C-alpha positions as CSV (number, residue, x, y, z in Angstrom):
1,M,0.0,0.0,0.0
2,A,1.2,3.5,-0.8
3,L,0.1,7.0,-0.4
4,T,-2.3,8.1,-3.1
5,T,-1.6,11.3,-5.0
6,F,-4.9,13.2,-5.1
7,V,-5.7,15.3,-8.1
8,A,-8.1,18.3,-8.0
9,G,-11.4,17.4,-9.6
10,N,-11.1,13.7,-9.3
11,V,-13.5,11.7,-7.0
12,L,-11.8,10.3,-3.9
13,T,-12.7,6.7,-3.4
14,A,-12.9,4.8,-0.1
15,T,-10.2,2.4,-1.3
16,Q,-7.8,5.3,-2.0
17,L,-8.5,6.9,1.4
18,N,-8.1,3.5,3.3
19,D,-4.8,2.7,1.4
20,S,-3.4,6.1,2.3
21,F,-4.2,5.7,6.0
22,A,-2.8,2.2,6.0
23,A,0.4,3.5,4.5
24,V,1.1,5.9,7.4
25,Q,0.0,3.6,10.2
26,T,2.7,2.8,12.7
27,V,4.1,-0.7,12.4
28,Y,6.6,-1.7,15.1
29,T,9.7,-3.9,14.4
30,S,11.6,-5.7,17.1
31,Y,15.3,-5.0,17.6
32,T,18.0,-6.0,20.1
33,P,19.7,-3.1,21.8
34,T,23.4,-3.3,22.7
35,I,23.7,-2.6,26.5
36,S,26.7,-0.7,27.7
37,G,27.8,0.9,31.0
38,W,26.3,-2.1,33.0
39,T,26.6,-5.8,33.0
40,P,23.5,-7.5,31.5
41,G,24.2,-10.8,33.2
42,N,21.0,-12.9,33.0
43,G,18.8,-9.8,32.6
44,S,16.7,-9.5,29.5
45,V,15.2,-7.1,27.1
46,T,11.5,-7.6,27.7
47,R,10.5,-5.6,24.7
48,A,12.4,-3.4,22.3
49,V,10.7,-2.1,19.2
50,Y,10.9,0.8,16.8
51,S,8.8,2.3,14.1
52,G,9.4,5.0,11.6
53,P,7.6,5.9,8.4
54,G,9.8,8.4,6.7
55,K,12.5,10.1,8.7
56,M,10.9,10.0,12.2
57,V,11.8,7.0,14.4
58,N,10.1,6.0,17.6
59,A,12.1,3.6,19.7
60,Q,10.8,1.9,22.9
61,G,12.1,-0.7,25.2
62,Y,12.1,-2.4,28.6
63,W,15.1,-3.9,30.3
64,T,14.5,-6.2,33.2
65,F,17.4,-6.9,35.6
66,G,18.3,-10.5,36.5
67,S,20.1,-11.9,39.5
68,T,23.5,-11.5,37.8
69,S,22.9,-8.0,36.3
70,S,24.8,-5.1,37.7
71,V,25.2,-1.4,37.3
72,P,28.7,0.1,37.9
73,A,29.4,3.6,39.2
74,S,29.3,5.0,35.7
75,S,26.5,6.0,33.3
76,T,24.1,3.4,31.8
77,F,23.4,3.6,28.1
78,I,22.6,1.7,24.9
79,T,25.1,1.9,22.1
80,S,22.8,0.8,19.2
81,L,19.7,2.8,18.3
82,P,17.7,0.8,15.8
83,I,18.2,3.4,13.1
84,T,21.1,5.9,13.2
85,A,20.0,9.4,14.3
86,V,20.8,12.5,12.4
87,S,23.8,14.3,13.8
88,L,22.8,17.6,15.4
89,A,25.8,19.7,16.3
90,S,23.9,22.3,18.3
91,A,20.9,20.4,19.6
92,Q,20.2,17.2,21.4
93,M,17.3,14.8,21.2
94,Y,15.5,13.8,24.4
95,G,12.9,11.2,25.3
96,T,11.5,9.8,28.5
97,C,12.5,6.8,30.6
98,T,11.5,5.3,33.9
99,F,13.2,3.3,36.6
100,F,11.0,0.8,38.4
101,D,12.2,-0.6,41.8
102,L,10.3,-3.9,42.1
103,S,11.0,-4.5,45.8
104,A,9.9,-1.0,46.9
105,Q,7.2,-0.6,44.2
106,V,8.6,2.8,43.3
107,Q,8.9,4.3,39.9
108,V,11.3,7.2,39.2
109,T,10.9,9.3,36.1
110,G,13.8,10.3,33.9
111,L,15.0,11.3,30.5
112,C,17.0,9.6,27.8
113,R,19.3,11.5,25.5
114,I,20.8,10.7,22.2
115,Q,24.5,11.4,22.3
116,G,26.2,11.4,18.9
117,T,24.1,9.3,16.4
118,T,23.8,5.9,18.1
119,D,24.1,6.1,21.9
120,L,21.1,6.5,24.2
121,Y,22.0,7.6,27.8
122,F,19.6,7.4,30.7
123,Y,19.2,10.0,33.4
124,W,16.9,10.2,36.4
125,Q,15.2,13.3,37.6
126,D,15.7,14.5,41.2
127,P,13.0,17.0,42.3
128,E,14.5,17.2,45.8
129,T,17.7,19.1,44.8
130,A,15.9,22.3,43.9
131,P,12.3,23.5,43.9
132,L,10.4,22.3,40.8
133,A,9.5,25.8,39.9
134,T,13.2,26.6,39.5
135,R,14.6,23.5,37.8
136,L,14.6,19.7,37.8
137,E,18.1,18.2,38.2
138,S,19.2,15.3,35.9
139,W,21.6,12.8,37.3
140,N,23.6,10.0,35.7
141,T,22.2,6.6,36.4
142,A,24.6,4.5,38.5
143,A,24.8,1.5,40.8
144,T,22.8,3.2,43.6
145,M,21.1,6.0,41.6
146,P,18.2,6.5,41.6
147,F,18.1,3.3,43.8
148,T,20.1,0.1,44.2
149,F,19.3,-2.0,41.2
150,A,18.3,-5.6,41.9
151,T,16.5,-8.6,40.3
152,G,13.2,-7.6,38.7
153,D,13.9,-3.9,38.5
154,I,13.2,-2.3,35.1
155,I,14.5,0.5,33.0
156,S,12.2,1.6,30.2
157,W,12.6,4.1,27.4
158,N,10.6,5.9,24.7
159,I,12.2,8.4,22.3
160,T,11.2,9.9,19.0
161,Y,14.1,11.2,16.8
162,Q,15.0,12.1,13.3
163,A,16.8,9.4,11.3
164,A,20.0,10.2,9.5
């Protein structure tokens, strides 16, 4: 199915309209992200998908920690976006992420940021460092930030960006 080129004066048929809508509907494709900055161990990608008609890509995923997964003191990130992002010298592309602590049943919001054209970094938001009306601090994700990661904890992400 493809987009129909409509010409002034022609009668639009239901088939043409349906085919055009079908051509722009989002279809998600699975992908396997490359994890870096932490040890995957026996953790798993519960779901990682992307879509992108044209030059806009939406990537989503869920990483569930296993008993042998660990996060070091450094940043956590993914080194393989499903489609390479456009290189923006003076701007950065951001999306959302969440950190779910299974044992405490606590979810912490955050943001994810594309660095370069293929890396996706995760940051958590700390509203306690400054009043929300002033700013919301972003902190690198690390072994004990925003909490100590353990079996069953989840990092999820959702970002829309321009493809190269």
